[in-house]
N, C-alpha and C positions, 0 to 999 in steps of 0.2 A: 503494499500500499504506499509505503514511503518513497519507493521508487517511482510509483505513477506520480505522486504529488510533485517530487523533484522534477521529473521529466516534463511534466504539464507546465510548470513554473519556467523551466528553461525555455520550453517551446513558445509561450506567451512573451517571454522577454525577447527572444530571438526573431520571432515574427514582428514585434512591436519595433525592434531596433531596425530591421530590414526595411519595413515601410517608411520609417523616419529617416533613414538614410537616402531611400529613393527621393522622398519628399525634398530634402536638404539639397540633393544632388540636382533636381530639377530646378530649384529656386536658389542656386548657389549664388547668383549676382547680386542677391539681396543682402547677403552677409559677406562683407570684406575679407573675415577671417578664412572663410571657405575658398575664397578665390585665391588668398595668399597661399593657403596650404596646398591647394591643387597646382598652382604654379610651381610652388617649391618642390613637388613631387615630380613635376614633369608631364602632367596629365594635361593633354591639349584639350581644347574647346571642343573639338569635334568628337572626343571620345567620351565625353562626360554623358550624352543621352545613352550610350550602352551601358555605362555604370548603373544608371538609374533604371534601365531596363533588366539588368541583371539582379539588382537589388529586390525589385517587384517580383521578380521570377523567383528568387530565393523564399520570399515571404510566401507566395502561393505554394511552391513545391513543398515547403515544411508543413503546410496545413493538410495535405492530402497523405494519407496512409502509404499509398504506394510509391510515392516519389519523396517521402520523408528522407531516405538515405540520399538520393540525389540532390536534394535541396541542401543538406548538410555539407555534402562534398563540394557543392559549388560556392557555398558560404565559406567554407575553409580556404578554397582556391582564391576567392577574392581578397580574404584577409591576408594570405600569404603574398599576393601580388602587391597589396598597399605596403606589406612589411618590406618587400623586397625593393619597390620604388623609395620607400623611406630610407633604407639602407643606402641605396644608390646616391641618394640625394645628400646623404651624411647626417640625416636627422633621426638619431639613434632613439630620440624620446618618443616620436610615434611608433617606431618598430617595437620598443618595450611596452607601450600602451597596448597595442595590439594583441599581446600574447594572451591575455585571459580570454579575449573574444575569439581567438583562434582556438583555445581548449574547449570552449562551450560547445561548438558543433561535435567536437570529438566525443566528448561525455554524452551528448544527445544520441549520438549513434550508438554508443555502448548501452545506455538506457533503453533504448528502442522508443517507438512511438507510444505515447502514454493512453492514448484512448482505444487501443486495438485490443479488444477482449477476445480470449480463446472460447 
């Protein structure tokens, strides 16, 4: 029972963060800090809509039991990509901040989808 509660909480947090990041990515120009961060990571303006679509896809895939694993893998891949861009730019702070967010999808894969009853 505790496994299901923890898994459901992580699922809620992950889906919420995914949709929030998608929203923030779409409206990045209204937040000067986001513009500065994306420029420092070397993310071009043409690539930003693709990041938003990927974040929305992660949120949707996590909600469907059959695509839960794929959503977590895509989420982990996006996080590793951001960590790699941060390390390439010499911004170790962002790379270190992303570590807990990288662990979260891996824990979710281990705990499995919370609402799938046998």
